[in-house]
N, C-alpha and C positions, 0 to 999 in steps of 0.2 A: 413550211413543213410541219405543223400543230398536225394541218388535216393528215396528210400523209402518214402518222403516227396513229390516229384515230381511227383507217381505214386497215394497216396493216392491224392496229388491236381486234378490229368488231373483225377481218378476217382470220385471227387466232384465231376467235372464238366459235366462229362458227366450223371453223377445223373440228375445236375440243369437240362442238356437240356434236355434228355429224359421226366423230371419230368412236362417238362412247355409245351414239345407238344403231354401227357396225358392229357385227360380232367376228372380228380375227379370234379363226382358231387354228392353232396348233398342234397340227397334224404329226400324235405321237409323241410331243413337244415340237422340237423344231429341226425335225429327221433330216432333210437336207443338208446340216451341217454340225451334227449331233448323234450318237447312237441314240436309236427309238428306245423309249421305254424307259429313259431314268430318268433319274433324278438329276444329274446333271445339264439334259436334254430340257427339264421341263424348266429350271434354272434361267435357263437360256432362252428360253424364246419367253420367262415372262421378263426379260431383259429386253426383247425384241419389242415391247408391249403389243401383247397375244389379251386376249380376252378370255379364252376359255381354252383351257389345257385340257387333250382328246387324248384318252390313255385308254388302252385296250388290257380289258381284264381275262384273264384263265381264272382256272383253280387247282391248288395241289394237289397233293394224297393226303396232308394231313391239315386239309379243305383251309389249308391260308388263299388269300388272292392275291396272286401275283401280275405283274403288268409283264404284258407279251402277246405281240400281234398273233400268235398261234400256240397251243398250247401244245406241242413240243418245241424243239431250238430249231431253230430255222439253219440251213446249211446255209446260208449265204450271208447270215452274217455273228453264227457265235461258234465257238472252239468249247475243245471238253474242259473238262478238270486239269489235264494232263500239259495243254494247250495246242490237243492235234486237232485238225481238222473234220468236221464231220461231211460224209457225201449225199447228195441229195435220197438217194436211192435207203437211205438210213436213218433219215431226220425224223421219221415218227414214228424211230425206233423209242425216241429221246423223248415220252413222252415225259410232262411236266405231270398230268391227271395221277401218272404212277409214281412219281416222286415225292418225300419229302421235302417241304423248304430248304433246309438243309445244303437237302442236295441239291436242287436246284439251283440256290447261289453260290455256288460254285465253278459254273460253269464263266466263260468270257465272252460275253455280247458288245462290247465295245474294240478289240481289238482288231480286230479284222478287215482287210480294205471292201467297201461295196461299193460294189461294181455300181450299182447306178445312183453312187452318190459319190462319188470321187473326190465329192470337197467336205468330206465328212471329216470333223475331226477325231481320232483316233488317240484312245486308249481303256486299260484295262476297267471294265467294269460292269454290273452284277442287275440281275432281272431282281426290282424289287418286288416286295409289298406296296402293296394299294395303301394301309396304312400308315408304314412309314414313309410316304411319296406324299397325302396330303399334310402331315405334318414338318414336310421339312418344309414345302411350300410353303404352309401358315406363317412357318417360321421367318421364313426368308420376309416374305413380303413385310409380316411385321416388323421385321430389322430394319429394314431399307426401307419403310415407309410409304410401300406401294398400293394402288386397290387389290383388294381382293380379289383373285379371279374367279372364276367360272369351268366347273371338271363336267367334260365329256365324258361316261366311262361306254365303252359297249364290250356287250359282252363278246368274245370271240368263244363258239360254236362254232362245229363239222356235224351238215346234215348224217343223221343215225349214228353218230359219236355219241350218246350219250351214256353214259355209264363206263364211255371208257376214251372217251379225250375229254369230257367234262359230264358234271352231273346232272340232272334232273333240271329243268329251266326253274323250279317254283324252287331249286336247295342256290341255285348259281344268284338266282337274286336277290333272298334274302340273304345270305353270305352277304353281298356288294353294302345292303343294304343296313348291317348292323354297325358296319363300318364308317355308315355317309353320317348315320342316326347318331351314334356316340360321340361323333367331331362338332355334332351339331351344325350341318352347311348343307341340310333338303333342300333350301330356297338355291341355295349354288349349283346343284346338281342335277344332269338331265342324263338317263339311261342311254342310249343307244343302239340299236342291233340290225343286220339283217332276218335275225330271225324275227320273227313275231309273237313266237311262244312267249321270250322271256319279256317283250315287251306288254303283252295280252295280263302274263302275273303279273308287272308290275302296276300297271294299270285300277287291276283289279283291288292289291293289297295293298298298291301307294296309292292312290288316286290324284295326291297332290303333289308327284315327284315329275318334272319335266322329264317327255321322251323327244326322241328321233330315228323318224325310221329310216335307217340306210337304202337306200338305190342303185342297184348296179347295172340294170339289167334294165331295156325300152318295153313301160307295159305301162300302158292308160291309168293314170294319178288317181284314177273313182278305181278303178278295178283294185291297186294297191293300198287304197283306204276303209277296201271293202272287204279288203281282208285281213288286217287288223281289225278291223271293228270300233273304232273310234277315231277322234280324229287324232295325231299324234299337237307334240310341242310343232314338229319342226318337223318337213320333212328334205332329205338330205341323199340328191342324187347326183350320180356322178356329175364329173361338169360339162359333157357334151350331148348330155341329154335338154340340159336348160336350152331353153328357150324361152321369148316374151311372152308365151303364151300361157307356158305351162309358171312360172312366179306369178301371173295377173289367177291363176286358178287356186294355184297354193293361197294366197293374198283371199281373194274369195271366199275362200273358209275357214279362213280367220289361223290360219299357219304359216309360219316362221318358212321363208323356203333358203338354204346350206346348203349350197355344191362345193364337189371335192372333186378331186386338188388339183389347185390351181398353182403351180409355179410359176407362169412368168410374166410379167407386169402386164403386158398383152391382154392376157387371158382374163387380166382380176380387172382391169380398164372394161372392155367387151361384160364382163355379170354386175358388175358396179351399176353398167352406165342401165343395165337388165329392169335391175333395183332390187335384188338379191337384200337379201337380210345381212350376211355376214358369205363369208368363204372360206373351207378348209386348207393350208398349207403348206406342201415343208419348209417351206423359205416365209419364216412371218419377217424378215429382213429384207422383204422387196416391195411391202403394203405401205409404208408411208409412203414411201414419196410418189407414189403412184394415187393415193385418195388424195393427194396435193392437185393436185392436175384437173383434178375430176369440176 
């Protein structure tokens, strides 16, 4: 009996050690079950054991950093201040970069049924400011004696959208970093992007901040790194692009590999088996049981 207890205790310690090294990242909080890029979604992700909160950042007309996947109100998830729907045709007319934040806050991004995530909880909620989100998360973990999370903040840009949907890369990064530095969370922040310009500016002006290069097309790893101009902290490709060879090449270059977006236990198990350093998921509630099976 005593041997069994000691064995179970050893197994739990081993699991905890493995889980601490592995980076479970909650996509836009916990998008599969809560409205994306919202404070309730981030809190839910923490409750589910996420290590890193992924949040997307855009800029409003009055230079506020707002959580949003797009620099406009996506018709799939958004309702106008009067409760009416936004058509796909008109969604880009609801341009956050052309609105002061007080106007942005009046839109509802939590009540509309999400066709791709039918299990998502529904309630009225707004797009929060980055600073409000960080403050809420930090207060929550302090009050509940939880580990402090990491933040992976994506600069959301539209190609050729400078000065129409977003500021120039330098201003975009500086606005985010002013918030990060004011809250003294630099060591827990990664700036990620598909747009190499924002990462290049960050690397030059804030060299101690971690970076993640997002990849969504099949392109040679070395070519992507060459275009970026430096080794990022994390290489984050679309999951279907990941094989053992890519994992090995990343690790040989001293770069972590964290693919996105993994939403089944089968895919989680496969990628964990390849040796990835973490995963991005809309459903962090699926992860713990899967890791225990390894």
